[in-house]
C-alpha positions, 0 to 999 in steps of 0.5 A: 574100812578099819585098815583105810582109817588106820592107814590114813591116820599113819599118813597124817602122823607122818605129815605132822612129823615131817620137817618143814620145807625150806624157803630159799631167800637167796640161791647164791647167784646174785646179791639179794636184800630183804628183811626178817623178824618182822623187819627188825633185821635186814639182810645182805646175801650173796651166798645161799640163805635158807630157812629154817635150818634142818640139822637137829644139832643146831639148837636155834628155833627161828634159824637161817642156814648160811653157806658159801662155796669154796670157789673164790669166784662164786657167791660174790658180793657184786658191790665189791668185785674189786676186792672179792668177798662173800656175804651173808649178813643180818643188820640191825636198824641204824642207830644214832649216837647215844642210842642204847640197845640189848641184842641177842642172837645164836650162831652155829658154825660148822668145824668144816669151815676154815680160816685164813689170814684175811677178814672173816667177820662173824659180827661187826659194829659198823659205822656207816659214816666212815664205811668201816667197822669199829669192832668185830668178832673174826675167824682168822688164823685158826682163832675166833677173836675180837678185833679193833685197832682203837678199842683193844689193839693187841689185847683183844680176847681170842679163843681157838676156833675149835672152842667155837665150832660145832656148838650153838653159841649165844651172843649177847650185846649191850651197846650204847652207840656214839663217840662216848659209847660203851659195849659189853659183849659175851659169847657163851656155849648154849649147852654148857653155859660156859663163857667163850668170849667176854669183852667190855669196853668204853670209847668211840662206838660209831657216829650218827649212823651205826649198826650191828651186823652178824652172820658170815662175811669174808674175803675170798681167796684161793684155797679157802674152804666152804662155809656152813653156819646157822644163825637166828633166835634174834631179840632186841630191847 
């Protein structure tokens, strides 16, 4: 009898210690849409999207695992087959000109993820009226860098991608949307608290329908690597 009770207790402890089962939000075989964080974020996913993250190295509590195949014909956003691309992105609600918000989220990008000369957005401020981003954080040509022709041109800050990968990064953005907009955006190492990227600007940041998107979104090309990342712990004020 005592042995049965002891065995049952051990089994119960094992069940409590087991990692939570992952929920698959998209299996990468179609373009999927949905909402998370109680509707505070929408997502567009053509790759694999699961929750929670299971790697203990990722210091993100409420975490979503994002992955793409290295096959340039797989995990494609079917809305852009004329210009093949892979998308796992979260989007804030659309904002009007003059609206101000403070956003925060975390990302972990694995160093096995490579770059090319084409776009690979980790974040973008997207103007729906023009159909284009105003400013982005991109992984391109071995760097992670801010990109905007109108706001910083050739003077946008950048770091080697090795300074960004294999660590949990904290992204904090204070933004006022619209033609007379402003933005302060910092990326820090969650462990060391070291600032990796700091960007502050005043100028046109969208129009009457603009939002922030973050995650992994890249052009597909022959010879690209697979992508693996974790994103989460989103807050908004």
